[in-house]
Structure formats: C-alpha cells, structure tokens
MDAnalysis code that builds the backbone (N, CA, C; Angstrom):
import MDAnalysis as mda
import numpy as np

u = mda.Universe.empty(378, n_residues=126, atom_resindex=np.repeat(np.arange(126), 3), trajectory=True)
u.add_TopologyAttr("name", ["N", "CA", "C"] * 126)
u.add_TopologyAttr("resid", np.arange(1, 127))
u.add_TopologyAttr("resname", ["UNK", "UNK", "UNK", "UNK", "UNK", "UNK", "UNK", "UNK", "UNK", "UNK", "UNK", "UNK", "UNK", "UNK", "UNK", "UNK", "UNK", "UNK", "UNK", "UNK", "UNK", "UNK", "UNK", "UNK", "UNK", "UNK", "UNK", "UNK", "UNK", "UNK", "UNK", "UNK", "UNK", "UNK", "UNK", "UNK", "UNK", "UNK", "UNK", "UNK", "UNK", "UNK", "UNK", "UNK", "UNK", "UNK", "UNK", "UNK", "UNK", "UNK", "UNK", "UNK", "UNK", "UNK", "UNK", "UNK", "UNK", "UNK", "UNK", "UNK", "UNK", "UNK", "UNK", "UNK", "UNK", "UNK", "UNK", "UNK", "UNK", "UNK", "UNK", "UNK", "UNK", "UNK", "UNK", "UNK", "UNK", "UNK", "UNK", "UNK", "UNK", "UNK", "UNK", "UNK", "UNK", "UNK", "UNK", "UNK", "UNK", "UNK", "UNK", "UNK", "UNK", "UNK", "UNK", "UNK", "UNK", "UNK", "UNK", "UNK", "UNK", "UNK", "UNK", "UNK", "UNK", "UNK", "UNK", "UNK", "UNK", "UNK", "UNK", "UNK", "UNK", "UNK", "UNK", "UNK", "UNK", "UNK", "UNK", "UNK", "UNK", "UNK", "UNK", "UNK", "UNK", "UNK"])
u.atoms.positions = np.array([
    [-10.615, -9.272, -59.794],
    [-10.076, -7.851, -59.379],
    [-11.167, -7.021, -59.079],
    [-12.327, -6.992, -59.715],
    [-13.408, -6.115, -59.210],
    [-14.018, -6.486, -57.789],
    [-13.901, -7.769, -57.483],
    [-14.526, -8.177, -56.182],
    [-13.563, -7.590, -55.128],
    [-12.335, -7.766, -55.458],
    [-11.213, -7.183, -54.390],
    [-11.484, -5.607, -54.128],
    [-11.688, -4.889, -55.301],
    [-11.935, -3.613, -55.213],
    [-13.203, -3.240, -54.418],
    [-14.228, -3.964, -54.675],
    [-15.580, -3.803, -53.936],
    [-15.339, -4.108, -52.483],
    [-14.476, -5.281, -52.220],
    [-14.254, -5.440, -50.716],
    [-13.442, -4.388, -50.157],
    [-12.504, -3.825, -50.877],
    [-11.604, -2.829, -50.135],
    [-12.595, -1.580, -50.046],
    [-13.337, -1.264, -50.922],
    [-14.364, -0.077, -50.891],
    [-15.201, -0.236, -49.585],
    [-15.819, -1.466, -49.349],
    [-16.577, -1.849, -48.327],
    [-15.910, -1.538, -46.948],
    [-14.644, -2.181, -47.051],
    [-13.857, -1.970, -45.714],
    [-13.601, -0.418, -45.435],
    [-13.295, 0.307, -46.426],
    [-13.114, 1.742, -46.309],
    [-14.269, 2.295, -45.940],
    [-15.450, 2.101, -46.351],
    [-16.690, 2.736, -45.820],
    [-16.915, 2.274, -44.299],
    [-16.785, 1.116, -43.950],
    [-16.890, 0.624, -42.701],
    [-16.030, 1.236, -41.625],
    [-14.771, 1.468, -42.069],
    [-13.829, 2.160, -41.169],
    [-14.160, 3.737, -41.000],
    [-14.575, 4.333, -42.179],
    [-15.015, 5.676, -42.049],
    [-16.158, 5.842, -41.105],
    [-17.156, 4.946, -41.238],
    [-18.338, 5.059, -40.304],
    [-17.935, 4.814, -38.926],
    [-17.014, 3.828, -38.768],
    [-16.602, 3.546, -37.422],
    [-15.845, 4.715, -36.685],
    [-15.095, 5.295, -37.576],
    [-14.395, 6.675, -37.093],
    [-15.332, 7.697, -36.887],
    [-16.385, 7.908, -37.742],
    [-17.351, 8.922, -37.548],
    [-18.181, 8.687, -36.171],
    [-18.449, 7.552, -35.850],
    [-19.098, 7.223, -34.623],
    [-18.318, 7.381, -33.454],
    [-17.058, 6.897, -33.518],
    [-16.080, 6.913, -32.361],
    [-15.431, 8.377, -32.075],
    [-15.323, 9.036, -33.012],
    [-14.702, 10.433, -32.701],
    [-15.421, 11.265, -31.724],
    [-16.722, 11.493, -31.664],
    [-17.342, 12.229, -30.508],
    [-17.087, 11.559, -29.312],
    [-17.106, 10.242, -29.187],
    [-16.959, 9.560, -27.923],
    [-15.576, 9.684, -27.413],
    [-14.643, 9.635, -28.256],
    [-13.171, 9.826, -27.824],
    [-13.005, 11.335, -27.430],
    [-13.524, 12.244, -28.121],
    [-13.402, 13.712, -27.691],
    [-14.149, 13.962, -26.378],
    [-15.144, 13.359, -26.134],
    [-15.946, 13.510, -24.869],
    [-15.266, 12.910, -23.800],
    [-14.519, 11.753, -24.034],
    [-13.900, 11.147, -22.983],
    [-12.772, 11.932, -22.248],
    [-11.996, 12.740, -23.250],
    [-10.919, 13.470, -22.739],
    [-11.249, 14.526, -21.740],
    [-12.447, 15.148, -21.762],
    [-12.883, 15.998, -20.872],
    [-13.486, 15.612, -19.600],
    [-13.801, 14.195, -19.647],
    [-14.591, 13.777, -18.410],
    [-13.542, 13.570, -17.197],
    [-12.487, 13.119, -17.400],
    [-11.476, 12.843, -16.394],
    [-10.276, 13.647, -16.429],
    [-10.435, 14.956, -16.257],
    [-9.108, 15.697, -16.386],
    [-8.116, 15.242, -15.415],
    [-6.745, 15.025, -15.933],
    [-5.659, 14.653, -15.050],
    [-4.764, 15.790, -14.919],
    [-4.706, 16.509, -13.849],
    [-3.978, 17.674, -13.721],
    [-2.611, 17.594, -12.897],
    [-2.494, 16.510, -12.209],
    [-1.357, 16.308, -11.234],
    [-0.702, 15.069, -11.529],
    [0.651, 15.064, -11.206],
    [1.344, 13.917, -11.444],
    [0.978, 12.701, -10.416],
    [0.708, 13.068, -9.109],
    [0.178, 11.998, -8.268],
    [-1.139, 11.317, -8.754],
    [-1.949, 11.993, -9.449],
    [-3.180, 11.374, -10.073],
    [-2.779, 10.566, -11.176],
    [-1.871, 10.891, -12.002],
    [-1.332, 10.098, -13.237],
    [-0.738, 8.886, -12.668],
    [0.024, 9.013, -11.657],
    [0.555, 7.763, -11.053],
    [-0.421, 6.785, -10.564],
    [-1.502, 7.309, -9.833],
    [-2.511, 6.405, -9.438],
    [-3.228, 5.717, -10.509],
    [-3.430, 6.482, -11.564],
    [-4.044, 5.899, -12.857],
    [-3.224, 4.875, -13.512],
    [-1.960, 5.161, -13.595],
    [-0.991, 4.090, -14.017],
    [-0.978, 2.769, -13.057],
    [-0.933, 3.038, -11.779],
    [-1.120, 1.789, -10.842],
    [-2.327, 1.122, -11.088],
    [-3.429, 1.786, -11.094],
    [-4.707, 1.055, -11.392],
    [-4.565, 0.335, -12.686],
    [-4.201, 0.814, -13.833],
    [-4.076, 0.095, -15.029],
    [-2.967, -1.038, -15.021],
    [-1.979, -0.852, -14.270],
    [-0.991, -1.960, -14.083],
    [-1.676, -3.157, -13.348],
    [-2.438, -2.954, -12.335],
    [-2.978, -3.817, -11.481],
    [-4.052, -4.621, -12.299],
    [-4.806, -3.733, -13.028],
    [-5.821, -4.462, -13.913],
    [-5.167, -5.472, -14.824],
    [-4.140, -5.172, -15.473],
    [-3.438, -5.925, -16.321],
    [-2.863, -7.303, -15.635],
    [-2.354, -6.928, -14.460],
    [-1.781, -7.988, -13.619],
    [-2.911, -8.960, -13.299],
    [-4.080, -8.604, -12.945],
    [-5.261, -9.577, -12.603],
    [-5.534, -10.238, -13.897],
    [-5.605, -9.575, -14.928],
    [-6.033, -10.225, -16.315],
    [-4.981, -11.285, -16.579],
    [-3.686, -11.040, -16.441],
    [-2.535, -11.925, -16.757],
    [-2.756, -13.175, -15.790],
    [-2.923, -12.851, -14.467],
    [-3.022, -14.026, -13.570],
    [-4.232, -14.831, -13.853],
    [-5.363, -14.230, -14.321],
    [-6.392, -15.097, -14.769],
    [-6.117, -15.918, -15.928],
    [-5.415, -15.307, -16.777],
    [-5.078, -16.116, -18.065],
    [-3.952, -17.312, -17.755],
    [-3.017, -16.982, -16.835],
    [-2.196, -18.000, -16.281],
    [-2.784, -19.224, -15.629],
    [-3.898, -18.917, -14.858],
    [-4.667, -19.913, -14.226],
    [-5.291, -20.816, -15.208],
    [-6.053, -20.018, -16.242],
    [-6.588, -20.904, -17.247],
    [-5.722, -21.818, -18.138],
    [-4.485, -21.366, -18.360],
    [-3.408, -22.166, -19.053],
    [-2.742, -23.195, -18.153],
    [-2.897, -23.088, -16.901],
    [-2.242, -23.992, -15.949],
    [-0.865, -23.531, -15.427],
    [-0.592, -22.351, -15.771],
    [0.814, -21.815, -15.277],
    [0.882, -21.649, -13.689],
    [-0.293, -21.362, -13.171],
    [-0.390, -21.038, -11.734],
    [-1.401, -21.965, -11.182],
    [-0.890, -22.561, -9.961],
    [-1.907, -23.364, -9.205],
    [-3.037, -22.575, -8.492],
    [-4.007, -23.274, -8.156],
    [-5.238, -22.661, -7.553],
    [-4.906, -21.866, -6.394],
    [-4.188, -22.424, -5.428],
    [-3.821, -21.776, -4.171],
    [-3.111, -20.421, -4.381],
    [-1.910, -20.468, -5.152],
    [-1.306, -19.358, -5.625],
    [-2.184, -18.278, -6.260],
    [-3.021, -18.719, -7.158],
    [-3.774, -17.961, -7.818],
    [-4.665, -17.125, -6.980],
    [-5.267, -17.820, -5.923],
    [-6.186, -17.115, -5.162],
    [-5.559, -16.087, -4.222],
    [-4.347, -16.456, -3.769],
    [-3.589, -15.428, -2.924],
    [-3.142, -14.232, -3.724],
    [-2.563, -14.475, -4.923],
    [-2.129, -13.402, -5.712],
    [-3.259, -12.545, -6.164],
    [-4.357, -13.044, -6.492],
    [-5.505, -12.338, -7.014],
    [-6.077, -11.537, -5.794],
    [-6.126, -12.215, -4.566],
    [-6.780, -11.354, -3.448],
    [-5.698, -10.062, -3.172],
    [-4.470, -10.298, -3.302],
    [-3.399, -9.230, -3.088],
    [-3.730, -8.129, -4.114],
    [-3.855, -8.445, -5.359],
    [-4.059, -7.533, -6.440],
    [-5.285, -6.781, -6.325],
    [-6.388, -7.374, -5.913],
    [-7.649, -6.771, -5.666],
    [-7.606, -5.838, -4.459],
    [-6.936, -6.226, -3.484],
    [-6.754, -5.225, -2.245],
    [-6.094, -4.056, -2.667],
    [-4.925, -4.273, -3.416],
    [-4.161, -3.112, -3.968],
    [-4.937, -2.170, -4.923],
    [-5.755, -2.828, -5.767],
    [-6.634, -2.089, -6.711],
    [-7.685, -1.354, -5.969],
    [-8.287, -1.981, -4.981],
    [-9.298, -1.243, -4.173],
    [-8.745, 0.029, -3.449],
    [-7.440, -0.065, -2.973],
    [-6.834, 1.039, -2.286],
    [-6.592, 2.139, -3.290],
    [-5.998, 1.780, -4.473],
    [-5.899, 2.821, -5.472],
    [-7.162, 3.511, -5.770],
    [-8.196, 2.768, -6.075],
    [-9.479, 3.281, -6.424],
    [-10.103, 4.207, -5.274],
    [-9.744, 3.699, -4.149],
    [-10.294, 4.683, -2.976],
    [-9.518, 6.007, -2.966],
    [-8.151, 5.938, -3.313],
    [-7.338, 7.190, -3.251],
    [-7.892, 7.980, -4.361],
    [-8.284, 7.420, -5.638],
    [-8.554, 8.176, -6.652],
    [-10.017, 8.825, -6.416],
    [-10.905, 7.979, -5.734],
    [-12.227, 8.678, -5.415],
    [-12.151, 9.807, -4.451],
    [-11.111, 9.800, -3.502],
    [-10.963, 10.798, -2.380],
    [-10.360, 11.983, -3.094],
    [-9.697, 12.020, -4.263],
    [-9.227, 13.256, -4.766],
    [-10.220, 14.225, -5.188],
    [-10.011, 15.528, -4.838],
    [-10.963, 16.511, -5.254],
    [-11.283, 16.695, -6.688],
    [-12.501, 16.760, -7.216],
    [-12.775, 16.953, -8.576],
    [-12.639, 18.382, -8.952],
    [-11.652, 18.673, -9.782],
    [-11.444, 20.060, -10.319],
    [-12.635, 20.711, -10.933],
    [-12.845, 22.020, -10.521],
    [-13.961, 22.633, -11.225],
    [-13.697, 23.015, -12.643],
    [-14.604, 22.960, -13.536],
    [-14.404, 23.307, -14.890],
    [-13.999, 24.754, -14.995],
    [-13.182, 25.030, -15.939],
    [-12.838, 26.602, -16.095],
    [-14.193, 27.459, -16.305],
    [-14.126, 28.521, -15.604],
    [-15.336, 29.432, -15.814],
    [-15.144, 30.062, -17.052],
    [-16.267, 30.024, -17.772],
    [-16.452, 30.658, -19.097],
    [-17.462, 31.788, -19.020],
    [-17.032, 33.001, -19.562],
    [-17.970, 34.123, -19.564],
    [-19.217, 33.809, -20.428],
    [-20.321, 34.226, -19.778],
    [-21.697, 34.028, -20.419],
    [-21.902, 35.230, -21.415],
    [-22.123, 34.841, -22.636],
    [-22.364, 35.993, -23.629],
    [-23.611, 36.729, -23.234],
    [-23.599, 37.836, -23.551],
    [-24.793, 38.715, -23.256],
    [-25.805, 38.583, -24.444],
    [-27.052, 39.064, -24.252],
    [-28.065, 38.858, -25.401],
    [-27.716, 39.612, -26.563],
    [-27.128, 40.730, -26.345],
    [-26.656, 41.633, -27.312],
    [-25.635, 40.928, -28.351],
    [-24.707, 40.156, -27.555],
    [-23.687, 39.423, -28.350],
    [-24.344, 38.329, -29.230],
    [-25.301, 37.710, -28.656],
    [-26.015, 36.739, -29.380],
    [-26.793, 37.251, -30.502],
    [-27.398, 38.372, -30.381],
    [-28.101, 39.114, -31.395],
    [-27.126, 39.597, -32.562],
    [-26.029, 40.119, -32.203],
    [-24.949, 40.481, -33.111],
    [-24.481, 39.251, -34.043],
    [-24.344, 38.224, -33.351],
    [-23.876, 36.959, -33.981],
    [-24.906, 36.434, -35.023],
    [-26.179, 36.592, -34.608],
    [-27.361, 36.154, -35.500],
    [-27.364, 37.016, -36.595],
    [-27.266, 38.351, -36.344],
    [-27.326, 39.275, -37.481],
    [-26.267, 39.062, -38.621],
    [-24.906, 38.840, -37.959],
    [-23.754, 38.576, -38.923],
    [-24.040, 37.359, -39.830],
    [-24.684, 36.258, -39.219],
    [-24.967, 35.065, -39.959],
    [-25.982, 35.238, -40.917],
    [-27.028, 35.972, -40.599],
    [-28.059, 36.263, -41.485],
    [-27.596, 37.133, -42.744],
    [-26.781, 38.203, -42.476],
    [-26.178, 38.937, -43.635],
    [-25.367, 37.975, -44.400],
    [-24.528, 37.074, -43.870],
    [-23.560, 36.195, -44.589],
    [-24.625, 35.318, -45.499],
    [-25.611, 34.698, -44.971],
    [-26.540, 33.964, -45.775],
    [-27.169, 34.710, -46.865],
    [-27.585, 35.918, -46.661],
    [-28.310, 36.691, -47.611],
    [-27.321, 36.922, -48.657],
    [-26.033, 37.361, -48.352],
    [-25.001, 37.747, -49.457],
    [-24.710, 36.452, -50.278],
    [-24.692, 35.326, -49.681],
    [-24.486, 34.014, -50.519],
    [-25.654, 33.648, -51.324],
    [-26.926, 33.953, -50.809],
    [-28.100, 33.834, -51.671],
    [-28.273, 34.780, -52.847],
    [-27.799, 35.961, -52.633],
    [-27.892, 36.986, -53.720],
    [-26.960, 36.866, -54.833],
    [-25.880, 36.065, -54.455],
    [-24.757, 35.918, -55.525],
    [-25.220, 34.898, -56.451],
    [-26.180, 34.129, -56.237],
    [-26.570, 33.047, -57.213],
    [-27.502, 33.436, -58.083],
])
C-alpha cells in the first residue's frame, strides 16, 4: 500500500513539474501566431489536414496498404498542396501588435513608492 502511495505521489510531482515547465511555453505560443481572419484559420486547417494525410499515407505504405507507385503519386500531390498552403500563409501580412502606451517615469516612480510603502507596512506589523 505504501509503495503505491509513493508511486502516486511521485507521478503527481512529475505531472506538476511538467505543467510548470509547459505553461509558459503554451502561453507564449498563443501570442506568436495570432489568427484574426477566417481565411487564415481555413489555411491553417488545410495545412494540418494535409500533414495528417501525409502521415497516414506514410503509415499505410509501411503497413503495406498502399503500393509504392500509388504512394509516391499521392505523397507528391499532398506535398504540392501543402507547399501551396504554406506559401499562402507566408504571403499573408503579419498583423502589428497592439500599441501599448509607454508609462512615464513619474508613473514608474509612483508605482515604486506604493510598493515600498506596502512592504514597509508589512514589515512594521511583525
């Protein structure tokens, strides 16, 4: 019973560590490729579908479901379509990030002063 508990605790720690490491990466990825338009979403869906089709075709070839000649023809078609979709995605204009107002020095000073007062108040309570 205690070995099972230790194993479960170890698994929970590993999962928590993986989540901790992956969370910033997942958050950062969202902002890298903003998708604002339906045509762009369609192109991304087409790209993903073509990638899956190529992977499925490769699997079918390895398992013997598809002959070599059919495999080469279909794979070449999928690759050409994928290249076209990728070109279209590359040609789309990259949206500018939203403009953010730059805080003034006095706003930074005020924020620092507020934080110092807060920390002093916390220290004096102890």
